[in-house]
N, CA, C and O of each residue as an XYZ file, in Angstrom:
940
protein
N     228.384    108.487     29.877
C     226.781    107.767     30.150
C     226.609    106.862     29.906
O     227.085    106.680     28.785
N     226.059    105.811     30.356
C     225.704    104.255     30.147
C     224.783    104.013     29.457
O     223.696    104.536     29.700
N     224.964    103.066     28.294
C     223.743    103.255     27.553
C     223.316    101.713     27.851
O     224.128    100.897     28.286
N     221.959    101.400     27.574
C     221.690    100.140     27.928
C     222.055     99.171     26.722
O     222.025     99.605     25.571
N     222.374     97.950     26.978
C     223.176     96.949     25.985
C     221.715     96.350     25.185
O     220.682     95.953     25.724
N     221.999     96.431     23.917
C     220.768     95.636     22.871
C     220.087     94.854     23.559
O     220.646     94.073     24.329
N     218.845     94.893     23.438
C     217.942     93.633     23.962
C     217.550     93.964     25.055
O     216.398     93.601     25.291
N     218.074     94.544     25.871
C     217.307     94.972     27.253
C     216.280     95.465     27.580
O     215.744     96.027     26.625
N     215.688     95.535     28.558
C     214.481     96.152     28.612
C     214.830     97.500     30.154
O     215.434     97.379     31.220
N     214.189     98.505     29.594
C     214.239     99.249     30.705
C     213.257     99.707     31.534
O     212.402    100.515     31.171
N     213.356     99.075     33.008
C     212.308     99.495     34.043
C     212.529    100.457     34.354
O     213.594    100.922     34.760
N     211.101    101.133     34.149
C     211.094    102.415     35.198
C     210.079    102.366     35.958
O     209.114    101.637     35.728
N     210.196    103.283     37.141
C     209.060    102.909     38.040
C     208.719    104.200     38.031
O     209.387    105.223     38.179
N     207.010    103.909     37.738
C     206.347    105.392     37.916
C     205.484    105.613     38.985
O     204.651    104.750     39.263
N     205.565    106.683     39.649
C     204.698    107.067     40.839
C     203.534    107.890     40.479
O     203.567    108.984     39.915
N     202.418    107.180     40.902
C     201.060    107.969     40.556
C     201.167    109.188     41.145
O     201.738    109.361     42.221
N     200.470    110.345     40.278
C     200.573    111.873     41.143
C     199.284    111.709     41.271
O     198.674    111.027     40.448
N     198.567    112.390     42.474
C     197.329    112.243     43.073
C     197.389    114.099     43.038
O     198.304    114.842     43.391
N     196.134    114.402     42.512
C     195.823    115.817     42.890
C     195.491    116.115     44.050
O     194.802    115.415     44.792
N     196.110    117.527     44.376
C     195.850    117.583     45.512
C     194.570    118.055     46.142
O     193.926    119.002     45.692
N     194.224    117.356     47.205
C     192.562    117.436     48.011
C     192.480    118.860     48.224
O     193.428    119.507     48.668
N     191.190    119.439     47.869
C     191.115    120.862     48.271
C     190.672    120.616     49.761
O     189.873    119.737     50.084
N     191.207    121.386     50.529
C     190.600    121.947     51.643
C     189.219    121.911     52.047
O     188.513    122.535     51.255
N     188.500    121.322     53.148
C     186.826    121.653     53.287
C     186.963    123.217     54.002
O     187.798    123.775     54.714
N     185.637    123.588     53.385
C     185.502    125.244     53.246
C     184.074    125.326     53.927
O     183.079    124.946     53.309
N     184.000    125.795     55.125
C     182.816    126.049     56.040
C     182.038    127.298     55.688
O     182.572    128.264     55.143
N     180.611    127.241     56.055
C     179.890    128.525     55.801
C     180.547    129.471     56.599
O     181.203    129.115     57.578
N     180.439    130.561     56.290
C     180.482    131.974     57.080
C     179.515    132.362     57.331
O     178.523    132.232     56.614
N     179.546    133.012     58.544
C     178.315    133.405     59.459
C     177.172    134.264     58.470
O     175.948    134.140     58.487
N     177.901    135.051     57.725
C     177.134    135.966     56.530
C     176.482    134.882     55.430
O     175.416    135.185     54.894
N     177.055    133.774     55.143
C     176.526    133.047     54.609
C     175.276    131.981     55.149
O     174.406    131.728     54.315
N     175.174    131.440     56.316
C     174.396    130.750     56.831
C     173.400    132.030     57.359
O     172.253    131.626     57.551
N     173.548    133.228     57.589
C     172.427    134.008     57.924
C     171.413    134.233     56.703
O     170.196    134.372     56.825
N     172.154    134.243     55.470
C     171.386    134.600     54.336
C     170.647    133.286     53.704
O     169.570    133.354     53.111
N     171.342    132.145     53.906
C     170.309    130.802     53.947
C     169.171    130.640     54.479
O     168.175    130.120     53.976
N     169.399    131.398     56.226
C     168.417    131.182     57.046
C     167.029    132.281     56.653
O     165.862    132.307     57.046
N     167.585    132.877     55.978
C     166.473    134.372     55.525
C     165.465    133.645     54.731
O     164.260    133.515     54.944
N     166.477    133.029     53.414
C     165.874    132.692     52.606
C     165.010    131.735     52.581
O     164.123    131.716     51.728
N     165.142    130.747     53.556
C     164.244    129.682     53.989
C     163.095    130.429     54.958
O     161.919    130.078     54.861
N     163.435    131.307     55.745
C     162.276    132.099     56.216
C     161.409    132.369     55.347
O     160.315    131.810     55.423
N     161.679    133.297     54.300
C     160.952    133.748     53.161
C     160.484    132.744     52.720
O     159.290    132.859     52.994
N     160.653    131.564     52.073
C     160.119    130.749     51.766
C     158.925    129.814     52.545
O     158.025    129.091     52.118
N     159.357    130.183     53.840
C     158.297    129.424     54.577
C     157.176    130.281     54.804
O     156.098    129.823     55.183
N     157.363    131.482     54.596
C     156.272    132.457     55.143
C     155.543    132.672     53.501
O     154.370    133.041     53.553
N     156.026    132.510     52.316
C     155.327    132.338     51.231
C     154.554    130.911     51.137
O     153.496    130.959     50.509
N     154.839    129.952     51.543
C     154.360    128.629     51.597
C     153.217    128.552     52.852
O     152.311    127.726     52.741
N     153.262    129.195     53.728
C     152.017    129.132     54.746
C     150.949    129.293     54.312
O     150.107    128.501     54.737
N     150.479    130.335     53.312
C     149.087    130.424     53.677
C     148.773    129.373     52.208
O     147.623    128.938     52.160
N     149.623    128.999     51.157
C     149.289    128.277     50.458
C     148.992    126.765     51.352
O     148.058    125.998     51.115
N     149.805    126.622     52.179
C     149.407    125.164     52.979
C     148.096    125.632     53.680
O     147.107    125.128     53.149
N     147.897    126.220     54.426
C     146.236    126.802     54.950
C     145.325    126.765     54.101
O     144.244    126.338     54.508
N     145.424    127.186     52.665
C     144.086    127.051     51.984
C     143.782    125.760     51.548
O     142.683    125.239     51.359
N     145.242    125.188     51.376
C     144.942    123.539     51.328
C     144.200    122.623     52.232
O     143.371    121.750     51.973
N     144.850    123.159     53.694
C     144.119    122.261     54.691
C     142.664    122.598     54.730
O     141.806    121.722     54.838
N     142.345    124.092     54.627
C     141.054    124.472     54.886
C     140.045    123.558     53.665
O     139.055    122.857     53.873
N     140.756    123.899     52.338
C     140.021    123.140     51.198
C     140.015    121.525     51.555
O     139.258    120.882     50.829
N     140.569    120.935     52.325
C     139.932    119.806     52.634
C     138.918    119.246     53.614
O     138.193    118.259     53.730
N     139.270    120.527     54.360
C     138.385    120.192     55.615
C     137.028    120.357     55.249
O     136.102    119.688     55.707
N     136.904    121.528     54.167
C     135.612    121.723     53.707
C     134.975    120.518     52.565
O     133.813    120.225     52.286
N     136.122    120.054     52.131
C     135.545    118.929     51.161
C     134.779    117.595     51.965
O     133.777    116.958     51.639
N     135.695    117.461     53.155
C     135.269    116.621     53.998
C     133.876    116.665     54.575
O     133.007    115.794     54.599
N     133.887    118.114     55.114
C     132.633    118.708     55.291
C     130.928    118.403     54.781
O     129.885    118.169     55.393
N     131.349    118.567     53.163
C     130.235    118.183     52.417
C     130.370    117.069     52.058
O     129.403    116.705     51.388
N     131.114    116.333     52.179
C     131.190    114.979     52.426
C     130.106    114.239     53.098
O     129.284    113.412     52.702
N     130.358    114.793     54.244
C     129.352    114.311     55.295
C     128.034    114.489     55.152
O     127.208    113.625     55.446
N     127.649    116.062     54.513
C     126.382    116.279     54.789
C     125.967    115.708     53.299
O     124.737    115.739     53.236
N     126.380    115.337     52.406
C     125.969    114.477     51.241
C     125.604    113.311     51.733
O     124.554    112.863     51.272
N     126.314    112.497     52.765
C     125.659    111.613     52.856
C     124.352    111.506     54.000
O     123.600    110.543     54.150
N     124.341    112.654     54.655
C     122.828    112.959     55.417
C     121.944    113.123     54.431
O     120.813    112.671     54.607
N     122.221    113.704     53.366
C     121.334    114.129     52.187
C     120.756    112.737     51.326
O     119.715    112.643     50.676
N     121.756    111.763     51.552
C     121.386    110.582     51.065
C     120.257    109.715     51.863
O     119.312    109.095     51.374
N     120.602    109.841     53.138
C     119.930    108.865     54.277
C     118.388    109.498     53.894
O     117.473    108.792     53.469
N     118.299    110.747     54.093
C     117.195    111.808     53.729
C     116.257    111.096     52.587
O     115.065    110.863     52.786
N     116.788    110.848     51.639
C     116.244    110.493     50.295
C     115.672    109.050     50.670
O     114.502    108.808     50.372
N     116.134    108.472     51.051
C     116.121    106.971     51.462
C     114.830    107.116     52.411
O     113.765    106.550     52.166
N     115.090    108.078     53.707
C     113.837    107.631     54.329
C     112.254    108.179     53.713
O     111.133    107.698     53.880
N     112.714    109.373     52.953
C     111.440    109.931     51.982
C     111.233    108.879     51.038
O     110.026    108.988     50.823
N     111.690    107.817     50.256
C     111.182    107.048     49.705
C     110.493    106.047     50.390
O     109.398    105.659     49.982
N     111.156    105.470     51.647
C     110.682    104.406     52.310
C     108.999    104.859     53.278
O     108.024    104.134     53.478
N     109.252    106.392     53.719
C     108.031    106.641     54.085
C     107.163    107.139     53.344
O     106.278    107.733     53.961
N     107.051    107.124     51.992
C     105.899    107.359     51.078
C     105.922    108.887     50.716
O     104.888    109.477     50.401
N     107.453    109.650     50.790
C     107.045    110.931     50.706
C     107.398    112.074     51.466
O     107.656    113.212     51.076
N     107.360    111.409     53.069
C     107.567    112.221     54.176
C     108.874    112.489     54.791
O     109.521    111.506     55.153
N     109.390    113.720     54.975
C     110.580    114.031     55.269
C     110.651    113.694     57.065
O     109.689    113.686     57.834
N     111.927    113.465     57.357
C     112.133    113.025     58.660
C     111.449    113.946     59.645
O     111.357    115.103     59.234
N     111.016    113.744     60.683
C     110.491    115.028     61.904
C     111.801    115.478     62.506
O     112.868    114.878     62.373
N     111.619    116.547     63.151
C     112.504    117.578     63.674
C     113.402    116.773     64.684
O     114.589    116.464     64.583
N     112.402    116.495     65.789
C     112.755    115.981     66.884
C     113.133    117.203     67.871
O     113.266    118.354     67.455
N     113.325    116.755     69.502
C     113.619    117.779     70.230
C     115.109    118.639     69.919
O     116.180    118.068     69.715
N     114.949    119.860     69.930
C     116.534    120.581     69.500
C     117.444    120.108     70.524
O     118.636    120.275     70.268
N     117.099    119.459     71.818
C     118.198    119.118     72.677
C     118.707    117.921     72.529
O     119.644    117.572     73.247
N     118.237    117.179     71.680
C     118.766    115.834     71.427
C     118.236    114.891     72.170
O     118.677    113.787     71.853
N     117.356    114.861     73.161
C     116.696    113.936     73.836
C     115.700    112.955     72.905
O     115.536    111.780     73.235
N     115.278    113.321     72.137
C     114.633    112.235     70.833
C     114.942    110.872     70.582
O     115.989    110.566     70.012
N     114.291    110.209     70.882
C     114.573    108.465     70.699
C     113.989    108.246     69.424
O     114.608    107.382     68.803
N     113.152    108.653     68.896
C     112.136    108.181     67.746
C     111.651    109.743     67.124
O     111.684    110.794     67.765
N     111.239    109.585     65.825
C     110.721    110.718     65.256
C     111.455    112.014     65.287
O     110.974    113.140     65.416
N     112.919    111.606     65.120
C     113.778    112.612     64.912
C     114.686    112.587     63.678
O     114.810    111.496     63.122
N     115.294    113.573     63.210
C     116.148    113.293     62.164
C     117.740    112.462     62.783
O     118.566    111.696     62.288
N     117.593    112.984     63.809
C     119.116    112.367     64.648
C     119.005    111.009     65.073
O     119.896    110.425     65.691
N     117.843    110.475     64.720
C     117.232    109.130     65.380
C     116.752    108.179     64.440
O     116.930    106.970     64.588
N     115.899    108.890     63.080
C     115.832    107.891     62.477
C     116.666    107.767     61.259
O     116.638    106.751     60.564
N     117.507    108.932     60.959
C     118.278    108.664     59.458
C     119.584    107.622     59.826
O     120.028    106.703     59.138
N     120.079    108.153     61.303
C     121.582    107.041     60.869
C     121.545    105.937     60.862
O     122.518    105.390     60.342
N     120.628    105.196     61.323
C     120.366    103.634     60.696
C     120.458    103.560     59.274
O     121.125    102.615     58.853
N     119.903    104.402     58.353
C     119.950    104.394     57.056
C     121.501    104.737     56.775
O     121.666    104.653     55.559
N     122.252    104.959     57.181
C     123.736    104.938     57.015
C     124.748    103.994     57.625
O     125.926    103.919     57.274
N     124.060    103.150     58.751
C     124.799    101.919     58.781
C     125.251    102.776     60.550
O     125.806    101.914     61.232
N     125.163    103.851     61.172
C     125.506    104.294     62.240
C     124.485    104.118     63.454
O     123.302    103.787     63.372
N     125.170    104.396     64.520
C     123.856    104.538     65.658
C     123.502    105.720     65.607
O     124.145    106.696     65.221
N     122.160    105.632     66.114
C     121.321    106.732     66.641
C     121.866    107.658     67.127
O     123.061    107.364     67.165
N     121.666    108.903     67.649
C     122.432    110.118     68.187
C     122.308    109.727     69.633
O     123.295    110.039     70.298
N     121.087    108.961     70.459
C     121.520    108.789     71.811
C     121.684    107.194     71.954
O     121.124    106.544     72.837
N     122.582    106.615     70.902
C     123.083    105.366     71.036
C     124.728    105.907     70.818
O     125.782    105.329     71.083
N     124.603    106.548     70.537
C     126.515    107.433     70.337
C     127.056    107.162     71.634
O     126.429    106.842     72.644
N     128.666    107.373     71.453
C     129.777    107.567     72.860
C     129.238    108.647     73.561
O     128.183    109.258     73.390
N     130.272    108.805     74.504
C     130.360    109.555     75.448
C     130.366    111.196     74.683
O     129.834    112.159     75.236
N     130.950    111.268     73.555
C     131.102    112.677     73.427
C     129.972    113.486     73.282
O     130.068    114.712     73.346
N     129.021    112.976     73.112
C     127.724    113.801     73.509
C     127.373    114.781     74.564
O     126.610    115.746     74.536
N     128.135    114.283     75.520
C     127.955    114.723     77.146
C     129.720    115.307     77.632
O     129.940    116.035     78.600
N     130.526    114.894     76.914
C     131.918    114.681     77.586
C     132.688    115.449     76.408
O     132.878    114.928     75.309
N     133.032    116.499     76.685
C     133.701    117.493     75.881
C     135.434    116.959     75.808
O     136.118    117.435     74.902
N     136.050    116.007     76.755
C     137.234    115.537     76.282
C     137.144    114.351     75.838
O     138.222    113.761     75.910
N     136.048    113.564     75.274
C     135.582    111.997     74.698
C     136.126    112.291     73.381
O     135.830    113.322     72.779
N     137.149    111.145     72.786
C     137.177    111.008     71.208
C     135.589    111.139     70.662
O     134.552    110.725     71.181
N     135.808    111.868     69.429
C     134.665    112.018     68.509
C     134.324    110.926     67.987
O     135.200    110.092     67.761
N     132.847    110.636     67.636
C     132.667    109.002     67.325
C     132.339    109.036     65.777
O     133.288    109.340     65.053
N     131.093    108.758     65.152
C     131.405    108.649     63.798
C     131.344    109.891     63.225
O     130.596    110.824     63.518
N     132.364    109.812     62.215
C     132.912    111.346     61.503
C     131.800    111.638     61.026
O     131.703    112.807     61.399
N     130.673    111.363     60.337
C     129.558    112.027     59.491
C     128.950    112.905     60.671
O     128.523    113.932     60.145
N     128.736    112.936     62.013
C     128.076    113.660     62.692
C     129.261    114.925     62.521
O     128.583    115.928     62.303
N     130.257    115.195     62.522
C     131.190    116.270     62.575
C     131.281    117.020     61.428
O     130.826    116.583     60.371
N     132.002    118.484     61.529
C     132.788    118.795     60.270
C     134.043    119.406     61.257
O     134.196    119.906     62.371
N     134.747    119.051     60.182
C     136.463    119.058     60.774
C     136.917    120.476     60.935
O     137.973    120.781     61.490
N     136.033    121.358     60.402
C     136.192    122.988     60.549
C     135.675    123.401     61.950
O     135.803    124.602     62.187
N     135.112    122.638     62.936
C     134.179    123.148     63.699
C     134.796    122.830     65.202
O     134.426    121.785     65.738
N     135.566    123.546     65.782
C     136.224    123.214     67.037
C     135.437    122.767     68.295
O     135.820    122.177     69.305
N     133.827    123.378     67.802
C     133.145    122.942     69.185
C     132.943    121.671     69.861
O     132.796    120.775     69.030
N     132.884    121.279     71.019
C     132.639    120.138     71.748
C     131.648    120.400     72.828
O     131.412    121.509     73.308
N     131.030    119.146     73.202
C     129.826    119.159     74.117
C     130.160    120.394     75.131
O     131.232    120.889     75.479
N     128.425    120.770     75.555
C     128.875    121.277     76.557
C     128.299    120.767     77.956
O     127.768    121.371     78.888
N     128.671    119.144     77.700
C     127.989    118.493     78.996
C     126.635    117.912     78.951
O     126.259    117.113     79.808
N     125.674    118.412     77.675
C     124.408    118.398     77.395
C     124.265    117.727     76.077
O     123.510    116.773     75.886
N     124.973    118.235     75.240
C     124.679    117.808     73.674
C     125.389    118.166     72.820
O     125.962    119.139     73.311
N     125.828    117.994     71.617
C     126.592    118.359     70.415
C     126.036    118.100     69.057
O     125.716    116.990     68.634
N     125.963    119.085     68.496
C     125.689    118.720     67.046
C     125.836    119.850     66.141
O     125.178    120.890     66.098
N     127.314    119.267     65.061
C     127.814    120.362     64.269
C     127.138    120.550     63.339
O     127.530    121.522     62.694
N     125.469    119.624     62.567
C     125.195    119.854     61.991
C     123.471    120.143     62.695
O     123.000    119.376     63.535
N     122.637    121.489     62.112
C     121.761    121.626     62.790
C     120.371    121.241     61.580
O     120.874    121.215     60.456
N     119.335    121.045     61.536
C     118.295    121.034     60.625
C     117.535    122.270     61.014
O     117.309    122.849     62.076
N     117.150    122.501     59.429
C     116.371    123.795     59.420
C     115.002    123.924     59.869
O     113.996    123.692     59.199
N     115.078    124.420     61.388
C     113.503    124.311     61.878
C     112.228    124.912     61.259
O     111.123    124.859     61.798
N     112.525    125.558     59.929
C     111.716    126.098     59.466
C     110.846    125.202     58.270
O     109.802    125.526     57.705
N     111.634    124.018     58.108
C     110.796    122.972     57.002
C     109.533    122.458     57.796
O     108.447    122.550     57.224
N     109.590    121.850     59.241
C     108.450    121.203     59.799
C     107.916    122.352     60.481
O     106.719    122.246     60.747
N     108.505    123.478     60.854
C     107.867    123.909     61.594
C     108.032    124.069     63.261
O     108.993    123.408     63.656
N     107.582    124.527     63.944
C     107.950    124.652     65.344
C     106.612    124.731     66.531
O     105.782    125.555     66.149
N     106.375    124.320     67.356
C     105.258    124.720     68.437
C     104.014    124.638     67.671
O     103.894    123.540     67.127
N     102.969    125.520     67.436
C     101.702    125.292     66.892
C     101.377    125.263     65.802
O     100.248    124.967     65.413
N     102.687    125.688     64.849
C     102.776    125.285     63.284
C     103.838    124.002     63.076
O     104.424    123.824     62.008
N     103.981    123.241     64.104
C     104.451    122.201     63.804
C     103.714    120.948     63.083
O     102.807    120.266     63.561
N     104.357    120.811     61.761
C     103.900    119.522     61.129
C     104.995    118.695     60.156
O     106.130    119.138     59.978
N     104.624    117.709     59.678
C     105.402    116.796     58.901
C     104.900    117.555     57.305
O     103.853    117.980     56.816
N     106.325    117.417     56.896
C     106.301    118.033     55.622
C     106.494    116.952     54.597
O     107.251    116.000     54.790
N     105.780    117.125     53.484
C     106.238    115.983     52.424
C     107.262    116.743     51.478
O     107.081    117.950     51.315
N     108.330    116.115     50.841
C     109.046    116.607     49.917
C     108.469    117.302     49.155
O     108.743    118.497     49.047
N     107.361    116.594     48.323
C     106.874    117.031     46.934
C     105.689    118.659     47.217
O     105.023    119.274     46.384
N     105.829    118.859     48.483
C     104.937    120.026     48.508
C     105.847    121.505     48.816
O     105.524    122.685     48.957
N     107.247    120.692     48.835
C     108.217    122.155     48.930
C     108.417    122.452     47.545
O     108.707    121.578     46.728
N     108.233    123.958     47.187
C     108.262    124.594     45.775
C     109.706    124.372     45.178
O     109.888    123.862     44.072
N     110.762    124.822     46.052
C     112.145    124.825     45.509
C     113.067    123.757     46.186
O     114.110    124.245     46.620
N     112.949    122.681     46.337
C     113.770    121.783     47.112
C     115.371    121.933     46.587
O     116.296    121.400     47.199
N     115.479    122.393     45.888
C     116.827    122.839     45.287
C     117.671    123.716     45.966
O     118.835    123.490     46.295
N     116.815    125.053     46.219
C     117.638    126.103     47.046
C     116.933    126.362     48.541
O     116.876    127.386     49.222
N     116.399    124.954     48.783
C     115.729    125.287     50.483
C     116.757    124.457     51.238
O     117.254    123.402     50.845
N     116.985    125.048     52.304
C     117.864    124.503     53.454
C     117.335    123.794     54.521
O     116.495    124.179     55.334
N     118.176    122.202     54.411
C     118.017    121.602     55.105
C     118.497    121.092     56.328
O     117.819    121.015     57.352
N     119.952    120.662     56.184
C     120.772    120.792     57.181
C     122.228    121.759     56.967
O     122.726    121.974     55.862
N     122.687    122.196     58.067
C     123.677    123.029     57.560
C     124.886    123.180     58.738
O     124.716    122.697     59.857
N     126.050    123.857     58.389
C     126.875    123.810     59.319
C     126.519    124.700     60.856
O     126.225    125.893     60.786
N     126.576    124.047     62.089
C     126.000    124.786     63.284
C     126.939    125.201     63.954
O     127.894    124.537     64.357
N     126.635    126.870     64.198
C     127.733    127.298     65.060
C     127.468    127.419     66.527
O     128.218    127.984     67.324
N     126.174    126.756     66.851
C     125.738    126.311     68.491
C     126.110    124.923     68.720
O     127.246    124.496     68.512
N     124.804    123.984     69.298
C     125.039    122.923     69.476
C     123.719    122.154     69.392
O     123.700    120.930     69.525
N     122.729    122.800     69.193
C     121.492    122.451     68.915
C     121.260    121.519     67.592
O     122.030    121.444     66.634
N     120.185    120.916     67.739
C     120.177    119.742     66.902
C     119.072    120.226     65.548
O     119.151    119.722     64.428
N     118.125    121.230     65.912
C     117.139    122.099     65.263
C     117.449    123.418     65.633
O     117.592    123.692     66.825
N     117.618    124.606     64.409
C     117.611    125.497     64.591
C     117.407    126.576     63.231
O     117.306    126.035     62.130
N     117.349    128.034     63.300
C     116.975    128.839     62.274
C     118.836    129.184     61.430
O     119.886    128.570     61.618
N     118.602    130.155     60.702
C     119.760    130.587     60.432
C     120.553    131.441     61.343
O     121.701    131.760     61.035
N     119.955    131.865     62.549
C     120.873    132.619     63.079
C     122.100    131.615     63.762
O     123.106    131.992     64.362
N     121.740    130.453     63.512
C     122.940    129.553     64.293
C     123.957    129.115     62.994
O     125.101    128.705     63.192
N     123.454    129.242     61.844
C     124.490    128.998     60.643
C     125.928    129.507     60.926
O     126.120    130.707     61.117
N     127.119    128.445     60.960
C     128.564    128.923     61.439
C     129.094    129.470     60.001
O     129.582    128.818     59.078
N     128.784    131.247     60.119
C     129.100    131.879     58.844
C     130.310    131.647     58.489
O     130.595    131.745     57.295
N     131.468    131.226     59.609
C     132.907    131.728     59.493
C     133.615    130.017     59.352
O     134.833    129.859     59.426
N     132.856    129.082     59.189
C     133.473    127.910     59.478
C     134.312    127.655     58.416
O     135.394    127.072     58.487
N     133.698    128.181     57.260
C     134.782    127.729     55.904
C     135.276    129.032     55.351
O     134.719    129.485     54.352
N     136.300    129.693     55.925
C     136.874    130.948     55.151
C     135.543    132.121     54.948
O     135.404    132.687     53.864
N     134.754    132.355     55.938
C     133.586    133.164     55.701
C     132.461    132.730     54.869
O     131.712    133.507     54.277
N     132.381    131.512     54.850
C     131.359    130.533     54.354
C     131.015    129.506     54.957
O     131.861    128.998     55.693
N     129.595    128.828     54.840
C     129.194    127.678     55.513
C     128.779    126.959     54.452
O     128.605    127.363     53.302
N     128.552    125.317     55.111
C     128.092    124.565     54.225
C     126.707    123.900     54.314
O     126.171    123.593     55.379
N     126.178    123.708     53.084
C     124.900    123.788     53.479
C     124.200    122.513     52.769
O     124.642    122.298     51.640
N     123.302    121.725     53.168
C     122.735    120.788     52.357
C     121.238    121.116     52.251
O     120.449    121.472     53.126
N     121.034    120.859     50.695
C     119.611    121.309     50.430
C     118.556    120.079     50.257
O     118.916    118.902     50.259
N     117.227    120.499     50.109
C     116.262    119.655     50.095
C     116.480    118.501     48.918
O     116.044    117.357     49.047
N     117.193    118.949     47.788
C     117.153    117.939     46.581
C     118.200    117.030     46.703
O     118.445    116.118     45.912
N     118.965    117.378     47.979
C     120.096    116.437     47.989
C     121.710    117.291     47.493
O     122.772    116.671     47.439
N     121.627    118.250     47.286
C     122.749    119.071     46.527
C     123.381    119.748     48.027
O     122.837    119.856     49.126
N     124.892    120.183     47.517
C     125.174    120.386     48.784
C     126.554    121.774     48.336
O     127.463    121.535     47.542
N     126.432    122.745     48.847
C     127.287    123.803     48.946
C     127.629    124.708     49.637
O     127.058    124.847     50.719
N     128.490    125.462     49.312
C     129.028    126.534     50.356
C     128.245    127.977     49.992
O     128.209    128.529     48.892
N     127.562    128.468     51.388
C     126.728    129.856     50.908
C     127.346    130.868     51.642
O     128.001    130.565     52.639
N     127.225    132.056     51.277
C     128.166    133.134     52.006
C     127.283    133.476     53.329
O     126.104    133.181     53.526
N     128.243    134.230     54.242
C     127.406    134.741     55.936
C     126.238    135.824     54.865
O     125.157    135.980     55.433
N     126.302    136.294     53.949
C     125.204    137.185     53.618
C     123.932    136.839     53.009
O     123.016    137.660     53.054
N     123.769    135.679     52.427
C     122.757    134.756     52.291
C     122.019    134.374     53.978
O     120.790    134.322     54.029
N     122.474    134.236     54.705
C     121.890    133.927     55.988
C     121.044    134.836     56.712
O     120.198    134.434     57.510
N     121.261    136.137     56.440
C     120.863    137.370     56.919
C     119.136    137.368     56.519
O     118.531    138.316     57.019
N     118.641    136.803     56.024
C     116.963    137.036     55.497
C     116.624    135.414     55.240
O     117.344    134.442     55.010
N     115.149    135.600     55.394
C     114.615    133.933     55.285
C     115.102    133.696     53.820
O     115.764    132.683     53.594
N     114.819    134.557     52.827
C     115.333    134.376     51.329
C     116.097    135.172     51.135
O     115.834    136.336     51.436
N     117.731    134.712     50.365
C     118.368    135.800     49.630
C     119.149    135.017     48.165
O     118.893    133.988     47.539
N     120.024    135.910     48.049
C     120.530    135.063     46.613
C     122.342    134.999     46.839
O     122.938    136.040     47.114
N     122.763    134.257     46.754
C     124.436    134.152     46.793
C     124.871    133.134     45.247
O     124.330    132.089     44.887
N     125.766    133.722     44.718
C     126.292    133.274     43.493
C     125.631    133.160     42.426
O     125.963    132.376     41.538
N     124.365    134.103     42.345
C     123.193    133.888     41.685
C     122.283    132.716     42.059
O     121.481    132.295     41.224
N     122.333    132.406     42.751
C     121.200    130.992     43.148
C     120.562    131.300     44.369
O     121.300    131.613     45.303
N     119.174    131.273     44.578
C     118.441    131.521     45.795
C     118.572    130.628     47.064
O     118.246    129.446     46.952
N     118.936    131.004     48.032
C     118.952    130.326     49.088
C     117.486    130.500     50.110
O     117.177    131.561     50.653
N     116.827    129.423     50.201
C     115.458    130.070     50.989
C     115.218    129.124     52.460
O     115.154    127.895     52.432
N     115.116    129.831     53.551
C     114.951    129.171     54.468
C     113.483    128.579     54.844
O     113.229    127.608     55.557
N     112.725    129.316     54.259
C     111.071    128.767     54.337
C     110.740    128.132     53.233
O     111.194    128.463     52.138
N     109.830    127.052     53.421
C     109.719    126.260     52.333
C     108.011    126.682     51.349
O     107.722    126.066     50.323
């Protein structure tokens, strides 16, 4: 056996030892099916929550639009010395003395008769958002389109038609002014209330400027109660 001479250095060659690389392992068909099943179940669980979130967003937008109409009504009432806007023709042909002609300029938008082709063309893009409820799929029937209708019992109609002063309304906080419209007319009664627009309810603007959802049962009579609050169609 040879010994290294004194003072000499022993040179050792070291080789790095690499751990064995594990081989890639693919999903089995059973594992893939389990993953897909779990994903499907989670999707089914999330869909109702997503739908509710979407509906809440649409309801909030609709209430915001009605609130803007309420502010415009209040501005008109102040400027006119206490008088509420006139109804106008239910078919939307009035160019003055109508809520849809006199209120829009107070919001900085065109009056109804000055709006775009969406009024008579179901395929035209919708105009100023404040006219519409995002939960209402109705479009023009070739003649007119109102997603919100004015309560015809405020100013009356026919021989009973008259301009109403806000101060003469006994309970403006529960008296319907504008509401979600299930048809297309500009002026209507509770029969036109869109009872299912917002998950079995409708959005309503009251004469005091407040907005809230009311249940379908509240529209079945001229005066009803919902959530402990009176809802009146007749002033």
